[in-house]
N, C-alpha and C positions, 0 to 999 in steps of 0.2 A: 738594518744591520744583517748582512749576509756573510756566509763563510764561517765555518766552525774553527778555523785555525787562528783567528784573531785573538790577541791577548789585550787585556785592559790595563791602563794605569788607574790605580785606585786613588781617589781623592777623599780624604777623611776630614770633616770639619770638626774642630775640637776646641772651640772658644766658648767661654762663659759669656752670658749676655746680661748678667746682673750680679751685683756685689752681694745680693741677699738670696742667692740661689738656695732653695730648700735642701738640695742634696749636699752641698758643701757645709751648710749649717748642721745638718744631721750627722754627717760623717766626720766633720772636723778637718776635711782636706782643703788644700789651697785652691783647688778648682774641681769642677764637676767631673771632668774626664778621669781624674785620679781616684775617684771614690771606689773603694773596694766593693766588689759584688761577689759574694761567696769566696772571699779570700784573695781576689785578684783585681787590680785596677781595671775598670771597664774599658779604658782605652787599650790596655794590653790584650784583653779578650778580643776586641775588634781586630787588632793587628795580627793576633795569632790566627784568627779565622781567615784573614786575607793571605797570610804567609803559607797556609796549608792548601791554597787553591792554585791549580796549574793554569787557570785562565787569567790570573793576576800577575802581571809582569813586574810592576814596581808600585811603590806606595808614596804618595805625597800627603803630608800631614799639615793642615793649616790651623795653627794654634796648638796648644795654649801659649800664652805669652812667654817669651824667652826667660824672663825673670823667675818663672815658676817651674821650669823644666827639671831643675835639680831636686824638686820635691817628689819626683817619681823616677828613682834610679833606673828601673828597667827600661823606661822610655828614653831617658837620657843616653843610656848605653846604645840603644838602637840608632839614635840620631848621630851620636859620635862615630859609630862604625859605618855610617852611611847606608845602613840597612834600609832606612827610610829617609826621605827628604823632608826636612822641617821648614815651614814658612811661617812668618808672622801672620796672625789673623787680622782682619779688617773689622770695621765697626758694625757690620751686619753679616748675616749668613750669605746673602747673595753676593756681597762684595768680597767676602772671603772665598767663595766658590769661583768668582771671576778671577781673583788674584791667583788662585791655584791653577786654573785653566791656562793662564798666561805663562805658567812655568812648565806646561806639558806640551810636547810636540803637537802641532796642529792636526797631524794625520793619525794621532793615537786615539782610539776609542777610550772613553773615560767611564769609570764606575764610581759614583758618588754615594757616600754614606756618612754617618755621623758617629762620633766617639761615644755617644750614650746608647748605642745599639748593643747592650750588654749580652743579649742572647744570640747574637750573630754566630753562626756556625759555618764550617766549610761547606756543609751540604746545602744550607740556605744560599750561600754565595754561588755555589756551583749551579743550582737550579735556576736562580735568577739570571745569571750571565749566559747560561746555555740557551734559555728561552729568549733572552734579549737578542742573541746572535741570530736566532731564527726569524725575528720580526722584520717587517719591511718599513719600519719607521725611522725617524731621525733620532728619536730618544725613546726610552722606556721608563715606566714607573711601576714599582712593586705595590701590590694591593692585596688585602686580605678581606674576605667577606665578614660582615658583622656576625653572622651566624656561627662562623668558625670560631671567632673570638669568644663569644658567649658560651659556646659548647665546651671549648678547651679551658677557659678561665672564667667561670661564672662569677659575676659580681664585679669584674674589672671594668673600669671606666676608660673608654678610648674616644677620641674624636671620630665621629661617624658622619659620612656624607650619605644622605638619604636619596637614593635613586629609584627609578621605576622598578628595577629588578631586585631591590633590597639595599641595605646599608653596606658601605665599604669603608675600610680603614686604611690609612697610608702606612708605609713601612720604612720610610727614609732610605729607600733603595732606588737609584736612578742610574741610567746609562745615557751617554751622549755620543753620537758619531760626530764627525767634524761639522756637519750642517746643524746638528742638534744643539751645539753649544750656544746658539742664539737664544735658546730658552732661558739661559741664565741672565741675559740682558733683560728679557721680559720679566723675570723674577725680580730683578732689581727695581724695575719700574713699579711693580706691585708693592714692593716694600716702601718705596718713596711715597706712595699714595695711601699707605695704611692708616694714617691719621686723618685722612679726608675721605671717609667712607663713601659718600655719595659720588665723588669723583672716581673713586676706585670702582664702584659698581658700574658707573657709566662707561669707564674705560674697558671693563672686562666683558660685560654682558648686556644683552638687550632686555627690555621689560618682559618679553615673551619667555626668555630663558629663566628670569627670576620667578615668574609665575609657574613655569613648568617645574622648577625645583621645589617651590613652596608646596605645590600639590603633588609632589613626588611622581611627576610624569616625565622627568628628564632621564634619559638613558645615559649610560656610560659613554656610548659612542657619540651621542650628541654633545656631551660635555667636552670630549676630546676633540671633536670637530670644531667646536667653538674656540678651544685653545689654539688649534692649528690656524684658524682664521686670524686670531689676534696676534699670535707670536710668529707665525710663519714656520712653525716646527710641528711635524707630525709625530705625536706621542702615542705609543702603543702600550696598553696595559699588560702586566704580567701578574696573573692571579697566583698567589703563593699558596702551596698546599699545607705549609707549616705555620700555624697561628703564631708561633714565637716570633716570626718575622715582623709582626705588627706591634711588638712590645719595645718601646724605648723608655729610658729612665729619666723622666721629667719631674716626678714627684716622689715623695718618700714611699708612698704605697706602691709605686712602680718598682722601687728598689727592693722592697720586701717581697713583692711578687716574683721578681727575677731571682732572688736568692732562694725562694721556696722551690721554684722550677729547677734550678741548678742542683739544689740539695736532693730533690726527688730523683733527678736524672742520675746523680752520683750514686745514690742508694741502689737504684735499679741496675746500674752498671756493675756495682760491686756484687750484687746478688747473682747476676749472670756469670760473672767470672768464677764465683764459688761453684755454681752448678756445672760449668764447663770443666 
């Protein structure tokens, strides 16, 4: 992705995947994306972060179901005013992403994120998209080092991929140029095989790669080279400097953590204003 004048169409995935989602049960909301985080539905937090960024040209929202939109008046208002484009979600994340891409012009670079990224900020978006534009890949993925996460948020539990240079955590931040969209089709194949783990492993990796990962000898570059070989898409990593980029709200403890971070940020902001 080259050229700093490009603008992205943002694609936000916002569908629940279970009727027993712990966040909806805890908050009493009709779907996870509407759960309030420090007084504001997390989907609105995501949309506000996108709206405040000059590199985002338009927003496509895939989900929640149309029958639930009235349960979040601020979201319904933005959809009715065409501030954002709403699409129905499909039965899986990859199919929803593919559905969304089919409604975005083929020559438009795409920024994909999720509605549960409650700590997304304009600065995080700006950094990720700016670095993505500098890359020479077909797609980019946002990552945070495990050491950053543990230093910033001791005790928090995140999914960690253990590589030779240390653990890394995903951020639910991706970009695709027109060639990079093929990665979503590869993602769909992976989803289709997820209930057949041995076929999935055989499809994705060689035994040498499995052993390298198990013994923590696999580098990030090797992992991405393997992905390029399997998918035909060259994916470049963007290491994020802000550990908040690695927090999404999947569990109740994630929600409580996000609220404590936002509360602390609000307190510090208020103190700064008083001093000023």
